[in-house]
C-alpha positions in Angstrom: -12.4 -81.2 -27.0 -12.2 -79.8 -23.5 -13.0 -76.1 -23.1 -10.4 -74.0 -21.4 -11.4 -71.5 -18.6 -10.5 -68.6 -20.9 -13.2 -69.7 -23.4 -16.0 -69.5 -20.8 -15.9 -65.7 -20.5 -16.6 -65.0 -24.2 -19.4 -67.5 -24.2 -21.4 -65.5 -21.6 -22.3 -63.2 -24.5 -24.2 -66.0 -26.2 -25.8 -67.0 -22.9 -26.9 -63.4 -22.4 -28.6 -63.3 -25.9 -30.2 -66.7 -25.4 -31.7 -65.7 -22.0 -33.1 -62.4 -23.4 -34.7 -64.2 -26.4 -36.3 -66.8 -24.1 -37.5 -64.1 -21.7 -39.3 -62.3 -24.6 -40.8 -65.6 -25.8 -42.0 -66.5 -22.3 -43.4 -63.1 -21.6 -45.4 -63.0 -24.8 -46.9 -60.0 -26.6 -48.1 -57.5 -24.0 -51.0 -55.1 -24.5 -50.3 -51.7 -26.1 -49.8 -48.6 -24.1 -53.2 -47.2 -25.2 -55.2 -50.3 -24.4 -57.9 -50.2 -21.8 -57.3 -50.7 -18.1 -59.4 -53.8 -18.1 -57.3 -55.4 -20.9 -54.0 -54.6 -19.2 -55.1 -55.9 -15.8 -56.5 -59.1 -17.4 -53.3 -59.8 -19.3 -51.1 -59.6 -16.2 -53.4 -61.4 -13.9 -53.9 -64.2 -16.4 -50.1 -64.4 -17.2 -48.6 -63.6 -13.9 -46.3 -66.6 -13.7 -45.0 -66.1 -17.2 -44.2 -62.4 -16.5 -42.3 -63.2 -13.4 -40.3 -66.0 -15.1 -39.5 -63.7 -18.0 -38.3 -61.0 -15.5 -36.0 -63.5 -13.8 -34.6 -64.7 -17.1 -33.9 -61.0 -18.0 -32.1 -60.6 -14.7 -30.0 -63.7 -15.3 -29.2 -62.4 -18.8 -27.9 -59.2 -17.4 -25.7 -61.1 -15.0 -24.2 -63.0 -17.9 -23.7 -59.8 -19.9 -21.7 -58.2 -17.2 -19.2 -61.1 -17.4 -19.1 -60.7 -21.2 -18.5 -57.0 -20.9 -15.5 -57.7 -18.6 -14.1 -60.1 -21.2 -14.5 -57.8 -24.1 -13.1 -54.8 -22.3 -10.0 -56.8 -21.3 -9.4 -57.7 -25.0 -9.8 -54.1 -26.2 -7.9 -52.6 -23.2 -4.7 -54.6 -23.9 -4.4 -53.4 -27.5 -1.7 -50.8 -28.2 -3.1 -47.3 -28.4 -6.3 -47.9 -26.5 -5.1 -46.5 -23.1 -8.5 -47.3 -21.6 -10.4 -44.6 -23.4 -12.8 -46.2 -25.9 -12.8 -49.6 -24.1 -14.0 -47.8 -21.0 -16.7 -45.9 -22.8 -17.8 -49.2 -24.4 -18.0 -50.7 -20.9 -20.0 -47.8 -19.6 -22.4 -48.2 -22.6 -22.8 -51.9 -21.7 -23.5 -51.0 -18.1 -26.3 -48.7 -19.2 -27.7 -51.5 -21.3 -27.8 -53.6 -18.2 -29.5 -50.8 -16.2 -32.1 -50.5 -18.9 -32.8 -54.2 -19.1 -32.9 -54.5 -15.3 -35.5 -51.8 -15.2 -37.6 -53.8 -17.6 -37.1 -56.9 -15.5 -38.1 -55.1 -12.3 -41.2 -53.6 -13.9 -42.3 -56.8 -15.5 -41.9 -58.8 -12.2 -43.9 -56.1 -10.4 -46.7 -56.4 -12.9 -46.8 -60.2 -12.7 -46.6 -60.2 -8.9 -48.9 -57.3 -8.0 -51.4 -56.7 -10.8 -54.2 -58.4 -8.8 -53.3 -56.5 -5.6 -53.1 -52.9 -6.8 -55.5 -50.6 -8.6 -56.1 -51.0 -12.3 -54.9 -47.4 -12.8 -51.6 -48.2 -11.0 -51.2 -51.4 -13.1 -51.7 -49.4 -16.3 -49.2 -46.8 -15.2 -46.5 -49.4 -14.5 -47.4 -51.1 -17.8 -46.9 -47.8 -19.7 -43.4 -47.5 -18.2 -42.6 -51.0 -19.1 -43.6 -50.3 -22.7 -42.0 -46.9 -23.1 -39.0 -46.6 -20.7 -36.6 -47.5 -23.5 -34.3 -44.5 -23.5 -31.7 -46.0 -21.0 -31.5 -49.1 -23.2 -31.3 -47.1 -26.5 -28.6 -44.8 -25.2 -26.7 -47.7 -23.7 -26.8 -49.6 -27.0 -25.7 -46.6 -29.0 -22.8 -45.8 -26.7 -21.7 -49.5 -26.5 -21.7 -49.9 -30.2 -20.2 -46.5 -31.2 -17.3 -47.0 -28.8 -16.8 -50.6 -29.8 -16.8 -49.6 -33.5 -14.3 -46.8 -33.0 -12.1 -49.0 -30.9 -12.0 -51.8 -33.4 -11.4 -49.5 -36.4 -8.6 -47.6 -34.5 -6.9 -50.4 -32.6 -8.0 -53.8 -34.1 -8.7 -56.7 -31.9 -11.6 -57.8 -34.1 -12.3 -57.8 -37.9 -12.8 -54.3 -39.3 -16.2 -55.1 -40.6 -17.4 -55.6 -37.0 -16.3 -52.0 -36.3 -18.3 -50.7 -39.2 -21.4 -52.7 -38.3 -21.1 -51.6 -34.7 -21.0 -47.9 -35.8 -24.1 -48.5 -37.9 -26.0 -50.2 -35.0 -24.9 -47.3 -32.7 -26.4 -44.7 -35.1 -29.6 -46.7 -35.7 -30.2 -47.2 -32.0 -30.9 -43.5 -31.5 -33.5 -43.3 -34.4 -37.1 -44.6 -34.6 -35.6 -47.8 -35.9 -33.9 -48.4 -32.5 -35.6 -51.7 -31.9 -33.9 -53.1 -35.0 -30.7 -51.8 -33.7 -31.2 -53.7 -30.5 -31.9 -56.9 -32.5 -28.7 -56.4 -34.6 -26.8 -55.7 -31.4 -27.7 -59.2 -30.1 -26.6 -60.8 -33.3 -23.3 -58.9 -33.2 -22.7 -59.9 -29.6 -23.1 -63.6 -30.6 -20.6 -63.2 -33.4 -18.1 -61.5 -31.2 -18.6 -64.2 -28.6 -17.8 -66.9 -31.1 -14.7 -65.0 -32.4 -13.3 -64.4 -28.9 -14.0 -68.0 -27.9 -12.0 -69.3 -30.9 -9.2 -66.9 -30.2 -9.1 -68.0 -26.5 -8.9 -71.6 -27.7 -6.0 -70.8 -30.1 -4.0 -69.0 -27.4 -1.2 -71.0 -25.7 -2.1 -72.5 -22.3 -1.9 -69.9 -19.7 -1.6 -67.1 -22.3 -4.0 -64.4 -23.2 -6.4 -64.8 -26.1 -4.7 -63.7 -29.3 -6.2 -60.7 -31.1 -5.6 -58.9 -34.3 -3.1 -56.0 -34.1 -4.1 -52.5 -35.4 -2.3 -53.2 -38.7 -4.1 -56.5 -39.3 -7.5 -55.7 -37.9 -9.2 -57.0 -40.9 -8.1 -60.6 -40.3 -9.9 -60.8 -36.9 -8.7 -62.8 -33.8 -6.2 -65.5 -34.5 -3.2 -67.2 -33.2 -0.4 -64.9 -32.3 
């Protein structure tokens, strides 16, 4: 079955998650923040190519995610009652996620490229930032999911259970369990991508993807 152009946009969410997962696999387990300078420098000099590849994969994932955000915002924005409020906050949260991941990508690339050219102390300092500069990502994930959850529960567009799950992820993202919130966010993005792709495939040629109305939000996207 040939894929329509409108189905490509939602699939960028799956591409984003796949690239991020591969980036973490390629990058491997990095040293802890409190590890010795020698151990930190040795890791990045021995795994320089892997770190730079992982950084590039993260950057590519961020690019795909921006296209997914545009698709999701368009779906939510056209629903009656949204008026651009929650859908815009959701978009801003996603942009903050991109900023957070881009920071990690930049720091990781710097470590892989320059660890053998700068002092060990400088390498350890950049490594500490790469390990602990998670607040932009945490705040972005929280805002994205809280706004998404409220938008779905108020206006529909996706199954109501997605709204409740998104709210839970948003809350968890600002707690010490934030890493698990990030993982759950990735799973939710994949699910939303699949639902929006199916809805786009069910829409008439040249028409917009069909979504659930506020009164039927529990049924999820489907033919209009």
